[in-house]
N, C-alpha and C positions, 0 to 999 in steps of 0.2 A: 504494500500500500504506500501511498504518498510519494510516488515517483515524481521527480522533477519534470520529466518529459510530459507526463500526464497533466501536471499542474500548468505547464506552459500551453499545452494544447487546449485546456479548459479555458484559460484566459484569452487565447487567440479567438476561440469560438465566440466568447462573449463580446469581444471587441468588434469583430467583423459583423456579427449578427446585429449588434447595435448600430453600426455604421449603416447597414442596410435598412433596418426597420424604422429608423428615425425619420426617414422621408415621409412616412405616413403617421407620424406621432399624433395620437388621438386628441391631444390637448391643443395642437396648433395647426399643422399643415392639413391633416385629414379633414377637419371641419371646414377650412377655407376651400379645399378642393371640392368637397361635396356641395358646398354653398355655390361655388362657381358654376357647376353644372345644373343648378336649379334645385338641389335637394333641400328638403325642409328640415327644421330642427329635429323632428322625429326620426327622419332618415339618417341624420348625422349621428344621433344617439344609437340607432340600430347598427350602423356600420362600425361605430366605435366599439360597441359591445361585441360585434362579430369578429373584429380584429383581435380583441383581447380575450374573448370567451368562447369562440366557436369550438375550441378543443373540448369543452365540457361534454359534448355529445358522445365522445368516443372513449373517454378515459376508463370507465368501468369495463367496457368490452375489451379494451386493450389489456387491462390487468387480468381479465379472465383468460384471454388468449396466451398471456405471458406467464401463466402459473408455473410452468415447468421449462421455461427457456433457460438453458444453462448459460447462454451468452445473448445479450441484447443488441450488440453492435450491428450484426447483419441486418436486422430489422430497422434499426435507427438510420442506417444509410439510405434505405428506401424512403423513409420519411424526409430526409434531407433533400433528396432528388425532387420529391413532390413539392416541397416548400420553395425551392429555387425556381422551378418552372412556373408555379402559380404566381409568384411575385413578378417575374419577368413578363408574364402574360399581361398583367395589369398595365405595365408601361407600353407594351405593343398596342393594346386595345385603345388606350388614350391617344396614342400617336395616330392610329388609323381612323378612329371614329370620333374623337373628341370634338373636332371642329364643327362637324355638321350633324352629329347624332348624339346629343347630350343624354337623352333617355337611355339609349343603348349603351352608352359609355358607363352610366351609373350601374346598369345591370352587369356589365363586364367587370367593373370594380367590385361589385358585390360578390360575383362568382369567384373572382380571384382571391378576395379576402377570406371567403368561406373555405376554399380549398387550402389556403395557406394555414388558417387556424384549425380547420378540421384535421389535417394531417398531424398537427401538433398534439392532438389528443392521444395519439399513439406515442409520438416522440417524447412527450412529457414523462410518461411512465418509464420508457426505456432509459431516458436521460437520468432520471432520479435514481433508478436502480444501479446504473453504471457508476454514478457519482458515489453512491453508498458503498459500492464494491471496491473502488480504487482509492478512496480517501477515508482516513480515520475520522472519528467524531470531532476531535480537536482541530485537525487539519482542514476539515470541510469548511469551518468558519473562516479560516484564513484564505483558502483558495477561492471561495465564493465572494469574499470581500474584494480580493484582488481582481476577480473576474468582473465584478460590478464596477470597480474603480475604472478599469480599462474600457468597460462598456460605456461608462460615462464619458471617458475621453473620446471613444469612437463616436458617440452621439454628438459631442462637442464639435469634432471635426466635421461630422455630417451636417450639423446645424449651420456651420459656417459656409459649407459648400452649398447647402440648400438655399441659404439667404442669397448667395451670389447668383445661383441659377434662377431664382425667382425674380431677381432684378434684371438679369441679362436677357431672359427670354420671356416672350408673352405667353399667357395661358392659351391653350392647354399644353403647348410644347414643353413648358418648364416641368409640369407634372410628369409627362411621359419620359423625359430625359432622366429625371430623378429616379423613377422606378427601375428603368433598365440598367442604369449605372449601378444603383445600389444592389440590384440582384447579383451582378457580377462580383461586387465586393463581398456580399454576404456569402457567396460560394466559397471564398477563401476560408472563412471561419468554419463552414460546414465540413469542408475537406479536412481541416485540422483536427476537429473532434472525431471525425470518422476513422482516425488512425490511432486512437488511444489504445493502450494495452489493457484489455479487459480480462480479468481472471474468470475461470469457469465456476459457476455456482453449484454447490453440492447439497445444500440443505433446502428441502422443499416441504411445504405442507401437502397433505393428501390432495391429489388433484380432483377437482369437481368437474364432472363431465358435462353437466347441463348448465346452460347460462341462467336458466330460471332458478335452479338450486344455488348457483353462485350468488345471485342477487339476494336470495333468502339468507345466505350465509353472511353477506355484507350487512344486512339489516340486523342480524343477531349480534354481530360484533359492535355495531354502532349503538345498539341498545345497552350492551353490557359494559362498554368502556366510557365512563363518565368524563374522563379527561379528554378523550377524543371528541366528545360532544362539545366541550368548552372550547377546544382549539378551533373546531370547525365554525362555531358561532362567532368567535372572536374575529377570525380572519375573513369570514363572509361579510360581516358588518363593517370591517375595516375597509372593504372595498366600497363602502358607502360614499367615499369622496368622489367616486366616479359618477355619482348622480349629477354633480356640478362641474367637475373638472373639464369635460370636453366643451363646455359652454362659456367658461370664463373668457376664452379668447374672443368669443362673439360679444360678450359684455364689454371687453376692452376695445373692440372695434367700434362700438357705439360711443364709448367714453373718450377715447384718445385716438390720434391718427395711427394707423397700422399699415405700414408698407413692408416691403420685403426685408428692409434693414431691421425694423422693429420686431418682426416675427423671428428673424434670426437671433436677435438679442434675447428674446424670451426663451427660445429653444436652448441657447447657449447657457443662460442662467440656470435653467432647469437641470441641465446635464452637469453643470458645475456643482450644483447642490448635491446631486447624486454622487459625484466623484468625491467631494470633500467629506460627505457623511460616511463613506465607506471606511475611512480611517477609524471613526468611532465604532461603527458596526463591527468591523473586523476585530478590534480590540476587545469589545464586549463579548463577541462570539467566541474568541479564543479562551475567554474566561468562563464560558458556559452560561453567560447572563442573557439568554435569548428572551426571557420574559421582559426584561428591562428594554431590550431592543424593540419589542412589540409596543410597549407602553409609550416610549419616546416617539416612535414613528406615528402612532395614532395622535399623540399630542400635537405633532407638527401639522398633521392634516386638519385638526381642529383649528389651529391658529391660522392656517391658510384660508380656510372657508370663512372664518370670522373677518379676516381682512378684506375678503372679496365683497362684503357688504358695503365697505366704505372706499374701495379703490377708486382713484381718480387721476393717477399719473403712472407713467411707464415704470418708475422705480418701485412703486407699490406692487404693480402687477409682476415685476421682476422678482420681488421678495416672495410673492405667492407661488410663482413657478419654481423658485429655489426650494421652498419648503415641500412642494409636491414631489420634486425630484429626490430630495433627501428621504422623505417619508416612504416613497415607493420602494426604494432599495432596502430600507430598514424592514419593512413588512415582509418582503420576499425572503430576506435572510432568516428572520425569525420563523416564518411559516415553514419554509423548506427544511430547516434544521430541527425544529421541534417535532415534526412528524417522523423524521428518521430516528430521532432519539426514542420516541414513544413506541415505534413499531418493532415487534419481534422480527428477526431476520427472515424466518420462513414466511411471514405474512406481510413483508415490507411492501411489495407491489400493491397488495390489496389495501393496506392502510393509506399509502400514498394516493391511490386512486380514489378511495372514499373521500379523503379530505379535499383533494383537488377537484373532484367531480362536483361536490357541493359548494365549496368555496368559489369555484370558477363561475357559479351562477351570479356572483356579485359583479362580474365583469359586464353583465348585461344591465347593471343599474343605470347606465347612461341612457338606455331606452326609456326608463321611468323619468329620467331627467328631461328628456325631450318633451314628454307629455306635460310635465310640471311647468316647464318654461313656456310652452304653448298656452297652458291654461291660466297660469298665475304670475308669470314673469320671474325675474331673477331673485326677488326677495323670498318668494315661496320656495324656489329651488335651493337657495342657500340655507334657509331655515330647516328644511327637512334633512338636508345633508348633515348639518351640524347635529341634529337630534340623533340620527343613526350612528354617527361617530361617537357620541357620548355613551351610548349603550355598549359599543365595542370597547371603549376604554374601561368601563366597569368590568366587563368580562375578562379583559386582558390581565387585570390584577389577580385573577384566579388561576392563571396558567401556571403549570408546574414544569420545572426543568430538572435535569439530572444533577445540577449543581446545588 
């Protein structure tokens, strides 16, 4: 375990994946792109949820199929190929259709985002299992913090490039070029992780042949494990910030001038927040204080939403996006490590799938946000988001760690 080569490949994967996906960042570029093609706030919320949470549809089935996989890497490589092709397809569709067929372009974007996220439903299970096999408990906190630090750096670079492309080219060519270029860069990171050294797994739970019986087994585990219930509820509601986050950029557009430069600044600040915060998350993770990571990250989300009520300048919006960036990385580190600590080795894919499958429903909170914005405006949107995060904060104080 803890090989330097695997650590480097893990970090490279995070870096280049972030470089690629930042061009459709759900808090900035994606809402502007959908808005350009005539999409409503509800559609913006739906596409944001699709990009973040489409994987929820397949995670339990992926865990069922992977019950007795001795090695996950061959299957993960297929997922990587599907993700690369679907992302590149979005750019090609915008290039060929965007100018004259906005409705068809929106459909193409939706299909591409669905395939990209849908395939991640399998990939997430395979990836977490591989990470648990190649890194020890203490080292996981370190390598994932480094991964997220360089992911933030990659997003920072991508944000700067995106700002330049948005200024240099007229829509929709700028969106098309961003997707095609980012797909190629993303491919570098996918190739890196596809070559890690994965050991063969030897400990398995008794295989369940029927998917229906498998689902019943999942429900039995969920009912019996109180700590699993608390973890799931905490991180599901922690995604409550997504009720508001994709629409803050639209609020800013109405409040202050937003050109390509300003959008680039907000992306950059968000990624700087993520990068800087990982020094703190990595240190706390190496000490095993994942509950504290969860509490602090939720507190940052609460502060960001509270500031959104009163934001009226670029620097305040910058601080909001800085906190969103820092908090997002903190929640991911806490959630992903706490479930690996809690889960027995033989049931690890199952525990990961159960938590991710339910928690990932929170990624669709942006759809609710779209309806709230349409019905009651930004004040209602921010108020409900704040309330949901308060409940998450209370639950986070009840999380248990191994330390």
